[in-house]
N, C-alpha and C positions, 0 to 999 in steps of 0.2 A: 490665589488661583489657580499656580501651576500644582501646588501638593494636593487642591480639593480635585484639579482633574486628573493627579495621578491615581486616588483614593476611588472614582469611576471609572476609571480603566480595569482598576483590581477588581471591582465587583463585576462587571462585565467577563472578564474574564473567566470567575470563579461560579461563576452563573453559566457559561457556558462549557466549561468542566463538570458540572452537575447533570448539565442537561445531556452530553454524551454518557452517561453514568445509567440516568434514569430513563434514556433510551434503549440503549444499551439491554437493560432490562425487561423493558417491555416488547421489547421484539423477542428475548428467550421464553418471556412467560407466553407468547402468541404461538410460539414454536413448540413450546410443551403441550397449550392448553386442548389440541386438536388429537395431540395422541392418549391425553390423559380421557377426553370426552369418551374414546373408543371405548376404553378401558370400563369405565362406568359402564357403559350401554354393553361392552359385552359380561359384566359380572351382575347386572341388576335380575336379568329373564333366571339366570342360575339358581340365586339367592330368593327370588319368589318363587322358584320352581320348589326348593327346599322346604321353606315356609309351607306352600300350600300340601305337601307330601306330607307333613307335621301335623298339619290342622286336618289332614282326611283321615290320616291314624288316629287321632285324639277325638273325632267326631263320631266315627263310626265304630268305635270300641269303648267299652264301658271301662277301663282298666286306669285306676287310679297309678299317676307316674310325677316323678318330680318335674317331666319336662310342662306339663298343663296344670297339675293342681296346685290351687293359693294356696299357701299356708294358712292354718286358723289365723295365726298373727305372727306379722309382719315386724320383725323387730331390726333388722339392718337391712342398708340397703347398700348395692353397689353404683356407681356412677361414673362412668369413663369418658371422659375429656377430652375430644380429637381438637386442637389446637395445632397453630405453627411450630416448626424452628426456628424461621427467619421471619424481620418483621417486613417494614415497606411494604404491606397487604392492605394500608386501610383500617377499618375497622373489623377484619376478620377473626383473630382471635379473640379482641372486646367482648362481639356480639355472643360466641358460645361461650364466652365466659362469663357473662351476664345471665345466659340463657342456665348454664350449671347453676348459677347462684340461686334463680328463681326458684329452679327444680329442689333447688335444697331444700331452702326454707321452706315451700312446701312439704320434705318429706319430713322434714322437722317439725314440723306442726300437728304432721299427724303420731307424732311419737317416735319414730324414728330414728336409728344411728347410721351413720353415714360416711363410706369406706371410698375414699378417691382411689381411680385409675387414672394416670395421667399421658397424654401422650402429645410429645412438642415441648421443645422449648418454653413456651412460650405459656404454658400453661405451666410449666415445674417452677420457673421463675417467681409467678404467680402467686404461687401455695409458697415457694421459700419466702418472698417479701412478705408475705404474713403470715410467717410464720406457721402455716398448717400444714400437718399431715398429711400424706399420699402414703396407698399401699403398694404403688409399684410406677414407674415410670421409663415409660422408651418412648425416644429423641433418635433422632438421625433421617428418618427415611419419611418426616411426612409430604414433600412433597412430590415424590416418586415410591409408594408401598409398595413393599413386597410383603406375600404371601408369609414367609418365615414368620414374620414378625404377626400379623395376622392371629394364625396359630399360636404362636407365644403368649400373645394376648387371651386368647379363646381358653389355652388350656389354664393360665390363672386366673380368669374366670369361674372356670368349671369346677377346677376347684375349691375356690372359695363358695361357690353356692352349694356342693354337695356335701361340706364341711357344716356340719351344726352351729348355730350363730350362738353358743355356749364357750365354742373352739373359737372363736374369731371368725366362722362364716358366714352369708350374708343369705338374704330371703328373698330377695329381686335384685335383676340386674338392670339398669338405665342407663342407655349411649344418649352424649349431646356430639354432635355434631354439625358440621354448615352444608348444608346442601345445594348441590348446585342444580338453580332454575335456569339460570342464560348469564350472558357473559356479563350482565350488567346485575343481575340479581343473583344474592346468598341469602338461602334461608336457612336461619339456625333450628336444627331439626331436635325433637324428645323424644326415643325409643326405648320403648320398656323390653328388653331382651327375654327376659324370663321370671315369672316363668310365661308364658305366652298366653297373651292377654286375649286378643282378635285374633278371630278363624278367617286368614285372606284367602280369599281366591275360591272358596266352597261356597254356591249359591244354593240357597234355601230351593230343592224343586216345586215345578207347578203341577197344577191340577192333574194333571193327565204324564205328569214324570214319574219314573219308576227309583227310590233310593236303589245308588247302587249295591252290591256286597263286594262287600273285602275279606278275601282271606290272608293270614298272616302268617308268613313263614320266616324261623319255626314258632315265634308266638309275639303276641302283641310289645311285651315288655322287654324283649331281644330288640325290636326290630326300633323302637322308640330309643333303645340305649344306645343303638349304634346312627340314628341319626342326631341326637343331643348334640356330639361333636361337629360333625357336619354343619348342622344350621346355626351352630355359635360363630363359627369358622367362616363361611360365607357371610352372613349378616355383617361380623366386624370387619371383613374383608371391603365388602360393599361400602361401607361406611366411610374406610379409610380411603377409598377412590372416590368418594362423593366429594369428600373433605379436601383431598389433594384436585381436583380439578377445580372445586372454588375457590382455592386459595391459588392458583393459576389465574382465575380470571379477576381476583381482586387484585390482585396484586399488578396488572398488567393496566387495570382500572385504574389505581392509584400512583402507576408510573407514567401513564399519557396525563394525568392533571398535573403531575409534578413537571413531567417536560413542556406540557401549556402553561404553567406557572414560569418557569424558567425562560420560555420565551416573551412574557409578559415583563419580568425583570431586564432581560437582555434591552429591552424594547425603550423600559424607562428610562435605565440608566444610558441609554445612549444617547434619549434626549437630553438629558441631564447633562450628559458629559459635551455634548455639541453646546448646549447653551453655555456652561462653563468657558469653553473653547473660543466662543465669541464673544463671552465678556472677558477673555483675557486679549483677545486679540484689539476690540473696540479700547481695551484701556492703553496697551501699548499704544495705540496708535493716537491717543488723547497725547500722551508722556511726548512724543514726537513732534508734533503738530506745538503743545505748550512748551517742548524746548527750542526748536523753529524762532516760535514769538520771541522766545525771551532773548537769543541770539541776534535778532530781527532789531528789537525795541534797543540791544546794547550798542549795536554797532550804529546808532543812532543818536 
């Protein structure tokens, strides 16, 4: 019984140590989530405004531009996957990787080759384990995104998009990331960045409304050329911020559940330890009583 009691006490101590770690990680994520949400709130209006500007230029001009013109045949597509650098965040990385796999199956069914751009060590490890090739990998700042990283990703995507498919370029760009909805909900999101597919923020005029007139200086092509890198960078950075906020929320939720499970383990092992201790005491009392009875019988 003594050995069993020691095992229970060791397990209680181990669960208590685990709880301290998970509780600390929960508090860290809780402290960072507010800043991450603020960065998302600050970035989203600018990203939408740039998209609306591009949509306006494309809508009220008749110029064919690489930003808005659909190729006759799409041969290669780029898929950018935003995962996390660290684990212990529940299904955060796995759900975005599943969404990327579903997108890949759809693109392959349309006869398109796929080029992958990976953000986060979890995505890199996923591809490395399956011996799959990726074009570029960025790691080290998924929980605290930097604009310099977004600019570097955007430059790589834009360079691939402007290159011919025969030379290794791509005809369209898709982004897969976790969108922050609430502290308990993070949804995987798929967005096609290029060519611009949906006109966002440009409403159809009513019967009494007059279409606005736009003048472009110096010309439409120059305006679109200037908007192209800004559009890509703003959308990529916003995706990174959304992914970071979702990662903190997922980690806080996972660590809260882990702390609750540790409490349950401590409670269960404490009860088992008490039962083992009571059994050991009862056994010792029985041995003492038995010994006393034996000595009393021997005297008589």
